[in-house]
Steps between C-alpha positions, in 0.01 A plus 500: 500500500642836393461771764451867421810715565472778755778714348632544146797709393360674192181538301649280226567224754141531620365453148728204428430321832128571513403470136292200603390628841198270501740204532634628834351389830331748731722538810194504725282210383762318283254461209632521144305671223322758711738800483388794287690825442336764714695818424811689599632585844556872502604732777711787617877490486785714616530674161156657569333327206145448629421197287819295475477141376608268785367162387195299392197347667337167429156385608430137592159478338210343685240611246319286247664160465820608671560345840757748632510668839413853385816658641750721322870429458773758432814471290731796566812643343796407719621861529181595689462443872171358621284772662768765462556804281879472491678260264739224598793699361423800723465271800833335416676837472350612830594186693848493346536861603402408856808274516736782406325812632518633851123508538173396338436863413828539307428179307146613413562864399654433154209269410208655678342710225153575632506252787536600862764387745230306686467284187867410528462393862186297419674326205807424709280355776326273245843381384607428858180301561546279194870419548446158654288372212734667251816344643343153514427523126845638420679229700343248263682670210841581645674511837498830690794727415772592744381845595692713747195711582326414823165625369254231395359716218846545347561125511165438329579754229843346432343153494241618248773656286703175503198286415395717206795676342311756292396866507159423656527202739151550644334462160717192442389365840132540410557346156698204639278409796169610341393670820477854636816652643299609805372156608240644737326710236 
């Protein structure tokens, strides 16, 4: 049974993987043949575009002869964070800056744009709360790096960088594990 991906890297990958979306199983009820395209996921983003394309929605049809569950399923672009306006690249730059900057404020100021400092503290708190689940996943890919920093967040950031050696490790994390970077969202 072919399961529906949660994250795709590009629109072209979406079209190639989900050309036959009706052959994928619904993640909720596990029935095949009930998924119908239901529209685009649109929302705000940090570039202030009010209607940015973030992904696609599918509907598990329970109408007519379909025996689905009636729930919707989302497939998102991996550069978008679930329930967040900022992108994975901005989050990566901010958290990397936290390792090298003297304070959260100094790491946030170059990236902040229209966001307040309270946003930075809230985002950093979310990252601190998800570190356990994040590190468990990362330990399955590679051993933790030898990090001289005594801060747990710095060790998590270096571990993420070693696991996914690219410009946007958080998008790569979402693409690889097919789950949200914030596991509690």
